[in-house]
C-alpha positions as CSV (number, residue, x, y, z in Angstrom):
1,M,-21.4,26.3,-53.0
2,R,-20.5,22.7,-52.8
3,R,-17.1,23.6,-51.4
4,F,-18.7,25.8,-48.8
5,I,-21.1,23.0,-47.7
6,G,-18.1,20.6,-47.5
7,N,-16.1,23.0,-45.4
8,S,-19.0,23.7,-43.2
9,L,-19.4,19.9,-42.6
10,Y,-15.8,19.6,-41.7
11,F,-16.3,22.4,-39.1
12,V,-19.7,21.1,-37.8
13,I,-19.0,17.3,-37.6
14,P,-16.4,17.5,-34.7
15,F,-18.9,19.4,-32.6
16,V,-21.7,16.9,-33.4
17,V,-19.4,14.0,-32.5
18,Y,-18.2,15.6,-29.3
19,S,-21.8,16.4,-28.3
20,L,-22.8,12.8,-28.9
21,I,-19.9,11.6,-26.8
22,I,-20.9,13.9,-24.0
23,A,-24.5,12.7,-24.2
24,F,-23.5,9.0,-24.1
25,I,-21.1,9.5,-21.2
26,D,-23.1,12.3,-19.5
27,P,-20.7,12.6,-16.5
28,F,-23.0,14.8,-14.4
29,N,-26.3,13.1,-15.4
30,Y,-27.6,16.2,-17.2
31,L,-29.9,14.0,-19.3
32,N,-31.1,12.1,-16.3
33,G,-30.7,8.4,-17.1
34,F,-29.5,8.5,-20.7
35,S,-25.8,7.9,-19.8
36,I,-24.1,4.6,-20.5
37,T,-22.0,5.1,-17.3
38,S,-23.2,4.0,-13.9
39,E,-24.3,6.3,-11.1
40,E,-21.6,4.8,-8.9
41,K,-18.8,5.7,-11.4
42,R,-20.3,9.2,-11.9
43,K,-20.4,9.8,-8.2
44,T,-16.9,8.6,-7.7
45,I,-15.3,10.4,-10.6
46,A,-17.5,13.4,-11.7
47,Q,-18.4,14.5,-8.2
48,D,-14.7,14.7,-7.3
49,I,-14.0,16.8,-10.4
50,E,-16.8,19.3,-9.9
51,P,-19.1,18.7,-6.9
52,H,-21.2,21.8,-7.4
53,L,-22.4,20.6,-10.9
54,Y,-22.9,17.0,-9.8
55,K,-24.9,17.9,-6.7
56,I,-27.0,20.6,-8.2
57,I,-28.0,18.4,-11.2
58,A,-28.6,15.5,-8.8
59,F,-31.0,17.6,-6.8
60,E,-32.9,18.7,-9.9
61,N,-33.2,15.0,-11.0
62,D,-34.3,13.8,-7.6
63,P,-35.4,16.7,-5.3
64,K,-35.7,15.7,-1.7
65,K,-37.6,17.4,1.1
66,N,-34.7,17.5,3.6
67,W,-31.5,19.5,2.8
68,V,-28.0,19.7,4.2
69,I,-26.4,23.1,3.3
70,G,-22.8,24.1,4.1
71,D,-19.1,23.6,3.4
72,S,-16.9,20.5,3.6
73,R,-17.9,19.9,7.3
74,S,-21.5,19.7,6.4
75,N,-20.5,17.5,3.5
76,G,-18.7,15.2,6.0
77,L,-21.8,15.1,8.1
78,Y,-24.0,14.2,5.1
79,D,-22.0,11.0,4.7
80,A,-23.5,9.8,8.0
81,M,-27.1,10.7,7.1
82,D,-29.9,8.9,5.5
83,Q,-29.2,9.8,1.9
84,D,-32.5,8.5,0.6
85,Q,-34.2,11.2,2.7
86,W,-31.6,14.0,2.6
87,A,-30.2,16.1,-0.3
88,N,-26.6,17.2,-0.2
89,L,-26.1,20.9,-1.1
90,A,-22.8,21.2,0.9
91,Y,-19.6,21.9,-1.0
92,G,-16.0,22.0,0.1
93,G,-14.8,25.6,0.6
94,A,-18.4,26.9,0.2
95,S,-19.0,30.5,1.1
96,L,-22.0,31.8,3.0
97,K,-23.1,33.5,-0.2
98,E,-23.2,30.2,-1.9
99,M,-25.2,28.6,0.9
100,I,-27.8,31.3,0.7
101,Q,-28.0,31.0,-3.1
102,S,-28.3,27.2,-2.8
103,F,-31.3,27.6,-0.4
104,W,-33.3,30.0,-2.6
105,W,-32.4,28.1,-5.8
106,A,-33.6,24.8,-4.2
107,T,-36.9,26.3,-3.0
108,E,-37.8,27.0,-6.6
109,I,-37.8,23.3,-7.2
110,V,-39.4,21.9,-4.0
111,K,-40.5,23.3,-0.6
112,P,-38.4,21.5,2.1
113,D,-39.5,20.0,5.3
114,T,-36.2,20.4,7.1
115,V,-33.1,22.5,6.3
116,L,-29.9,21.9,8.2
117,I,-27.3,24.6,7.7
118,G,-23.7,24.4,9.0
119,I,-21.9,27.7,9.7
120,N,-18.6,28.3,11.5
121,L,-17.3,31.7,12.5
122,N,-14.9,31.8,9.5
123,L,-17.9,31.8,7.1
124,Y,-19.7,34.6,9.0
125,N,-17.6,37.3,7.2
126,K,-18.5,40.1,4.9
127,F,-15.6,39.2,2.6
128,N,-16.6,35.5,2.3
129,R,-17.8,35.8,-1.3
130,R,-16.9,32.7,-3.3
131,F,-19.5,32.3,-6.1
132,W,-19.1,28.8,-7.7
133,V,-22.8,28.1,-7.2
134,E,-23.7,31.1,-9.4
135,E,-21.2,29.9,-12.0
136,T,-22.6,26.4,-11.9
137,L,-26.2,27.5,-12.4
138,S,-25.0,29.3,-15.5
139,R,-22.9,26.3,-16.6
140,K,-25.9,24.0,-16.6
141,G,-28.2,26.5,-18.1
142,N,-28.4,24.7,-21.4
143,Y,-26.9,21.7,-23.1
144,F,-24.3,23.7,-25.0
145,T,-22.8,25.4,-21.8
146,Y,-23.0,22.0,-20.0
147,A,-21.2,20.1,-22.8
148,F,-18.6,22.8,-23.6
149,N,-16.9,23.5,-20.3
150,K,-13.7,22.1,-18.9
151,Y,-15.3,20.2,-16.0
152,T,-17.7,18.2,-18.2
153,F,-14.8,17.6,-20.6
154,N,-12.4,16.4,-17.9
155,A,-15.1,14.2,-16.3
156,T,-16.0,12.7,-19.6
157,V,-12.4,11.8,-20.3
158,A,-12.0,10.3,-16.9
159,L,-15.2,8.3,-17.1
160,A,-14.3,7.1,-20.7
161,E,-11.0,5.9,-19.4
162,S,-12.7,4.1,-16.5
163,L,-14.9,2.2,-19.0
164,V,-11.9,0.6,-20.7
165,A,-9.6,0.3,-17.7
166,P,-9.6,-3.0,-15.7
167,E,-11.5,-2.7,-12.4
168,K,-9.3,-2.3,-9.4
169,E,-10.1,-3.4,-5.9
170,P,-10.4,-0.3,-3.7
171,E,-7.5,-0.1,-1.3
172,P,-8.4,0.3,2.4
173,E,-7.8,3.7,3.8
174,V,-4.8,3.8,6.1
175,E,-4.1,6.9,8.1
176,D,-0.6,8.2,7.5
177,P,0.6,9.9,10.7
178,E,3.2,12.0,9.0
179,A,0.8,13.2,6.4
180,K,-1.8,14.0,9.1
181,A,0.8,16.0,11.1
182,Y,1.8,17.9,8.0
183,Y,-1.7,19.0,7.1
184,W,-2.6,19.6,10.7
185,K,0.2,22.1,10.9
186,K,-0.7,23.6,7.5
187,K,-4.3,24.3,8.7
188,L,-3.0,26.0,11.8
189,Q,-0.9,28.3,9.6
190,E,-3.9,29.3,7.4
191,T,-5.9,31.3,9.9
192,D,-5.0,34.7,8.6
193,K,-6.9,34.3,5.4
194,F,-10.1,33.8,7.4
195,Y,-9.7,35.9,10.5
196,Q,-7.2,38.7,9.9
197,N,-9.7,41.0,8.2
198,I,-13.0,39.4,9.4
199,T,-15.8,41.9,9.2
200,Y,-19.4,41.7,10.3
201,P,-21.6,40.5,7.4
202,D,-24.6,42.9,7.6
203,E,-25.9,41.8,4.2
204,Y,-25.6,38.1,4.9
205,Q,-27.2,38.5,8.3
206,K,-30.1,40.2,6.6
207,Q,-30.4,37.4,4.0
208,L,-30.2,34.7,6.7
209,S,-33.0,36.5,8.6
210,E,-35.1,36.4,5.3
211,I,-34.5,32.6,5.1
212,A,-35.5,32.2,8.8
213,E,-38.7,34.3,8.2
214,Y,-39.5,32.3,5.1
215,C,-39.1,29.0,6.9
216,K,-41.3,30.2,9.8
217,N,-44.1,31.3,7.5
218,E,-43.9,28.1,5.4
219,G,-43.7,25.7,8.4
220,I,-40.2,24.6,7.5
221,K,-37.9,23.3,10.3
222,L,-34.7,25.3,10.2
223,I,-31.7,24.1,12.1
224,F,-28.2,25.6,12.3
225,W,-25.2,23.6,13.6
226,I,-21.8,24.9,14.4
227,P,-19.1,22.3,13.6
228,P,-16.3,21.5,16.1
229,L,-12.8,22.8,15.8
230,H,-9.9,21.1,17.6
231,Q,-8.4,22.8,20.6
232,D,-5.2,23.5,18.7
233,Y,-7.2,25.7,16.3
234,H,-8.9,27.5,19.2
235,D,-5.5,28.2,20.7
236,V,-4.3,29.8,17.5
237,L,-7.5,31.9,17.3
238,K,-6.8,33.5,20.6
239,E,-4.4,36.0,19.0
240,Y,-7.2,37.5,17.0
241,D,-9.3,38.7,20.0
242,L,-12.6,37.3,18.5
243,K,-14.7,37.0,21.7
244,E,-17.0,40.0,21.0
245,Y,-17.4,38.9,17.4
246,T,-18.0,35.3,18.4
247,D,-20.6,36.3,20.9
248,R,-22.5,38.3,18.3
249,F,-22.2,35.4,15.8
250,H,-23.8,33.0,18.4
251,S,-26.5,35.5,19.2
252,D,-27.4,35.9,15.6
253,M,-27.6,32.2,15.0
254,R,-29.9,31.7,18.0
255,S,-32.2,34.4,16.7
256,L,-32.7,32.5,13.4
257,G,-33.6,29.0,14.4
258,D,-32.6,26.0,16.6
259,V,-28.8,25.8,17.0
260,F,-26.6,22.8,17.8
261,D,-23.2,24.2,18.9
262,F,-20.5,21.5,18.8
263,N,-17.7,24.1,19.0
264,Y,-17.3,24.6,22.7
265,D,-14.9,23.5,25.4
266,S,-15.7,19.8,25.6
267,E,-14.0,16.4,25.4
268,L,-14.9,16.2,21.7
269,I,-12.5,19.1,20.7
270,I,-9.6,18.0,22.8
271,D,-8.9,14.5,21.4
272,P,-7.0,14.8,18.0
273,Q,-8.2,11.3,17.2
274,N,-11.6,12.8,16.6
275,F,-10.3,14.9,13.7
276,R,-8.6,14.4,10.3
277,D,-7.2,17.9,10.7
278,P,-7.9,20.8,13.1
279,V,-11.1,21.8,11.3
280,H,-12.5,18.5,9.9
281,F,-13.9,15.8,12.2
282,N,-13.7,12.1,11.2
283,A,-16.4,9.7,10.2
284,Q,-17.0,8.4,13.7
285,I,-17.7,11.9,15.0
286,A,-19.9,12.6,12.0
287,R,-22.1,9.7,13.0
288,E,-22.3,11.0,16.6
289,I,-23.2,14.5,15.4
290,E,-25.8,13.1,13.1
291,K,-27.4,11.1,15.9
292,E,-27.5,14.1,18.2
293,I,-29.2,16.3,15.7
294,R,-31.6,13.6,14.4
295,N,-32.8,12.8,17.9
296,Y,-32.4,16.2,19.4
297,T,-30.3,14.7,22.2
298,P,-27.3,16.9,22.8
299,H,-24.3,15.2,24.3
300,H,-21.2,16.7,22.5
301,S,-23.2,19.9,21.8
302,T,-25.1,22.7,23.4
303,L,-28.6,23.0,22.0
304,Y,-30.4,26.3,21.8
305,T,-34.1,26.2,20.8
306,Q,-36.5,29.0,20.0
């Protein structure tokens, strides 16, 4: 019996020690303030490793009444917004399925005042079915699943290393023209995976209509915005004959709520200096987009109101 107890302790002790380390480092702030690491370090390191887990837990810990929902382009817009007033539920590479799930999950925590949803044509696709949000909600379901997953482990290791490593002065960001040209070309070569088999998303359209109806009944301001794509990207898309599909997409969006369309033939989409690559605008354009939406003063956009 003594040997059994001893062997059990040998087995249990590593799990207890690991759980305590996770609790003290707490890379995604699951315990809401217990961590010995700073919020600044967690935001820099943990959010980069797994943004879904970081943002979802951040929302639970500090739910706000205004939400940004979308993919990397909405995430870029959020950087220009009042982050004391707005919650960030936008994730790089997010699917429309994830965006809809994020909305309904967040409404279980707090009823919003304003919801800003960013949707481009590539997201409006029946086959756009990434489900990281669903996995993340399961991952944070209890302390065991939170502690014993690779993202929490990797973020804990990275944060622990940052605690003992000497502080480094952040290097100023300098645009590398060759790197930009490479990624610019790469993005233009990736259109097939979004548009070759694009199919009308009947189910998503129905679910967005349910969100619109909920917002109308609850007095919630619902705004959609269509991020800009550079003219080079528009030129590549011509080979897919998307006009009819695009017209239906625009019609659907306008039936749901107010729409700011930044993706039309304007000076904004022509200048490559406005973009980091053909589908991602830069920080300056993010500030201009934020100002237009905040003040309802379209300049680089066309505004459709209900």
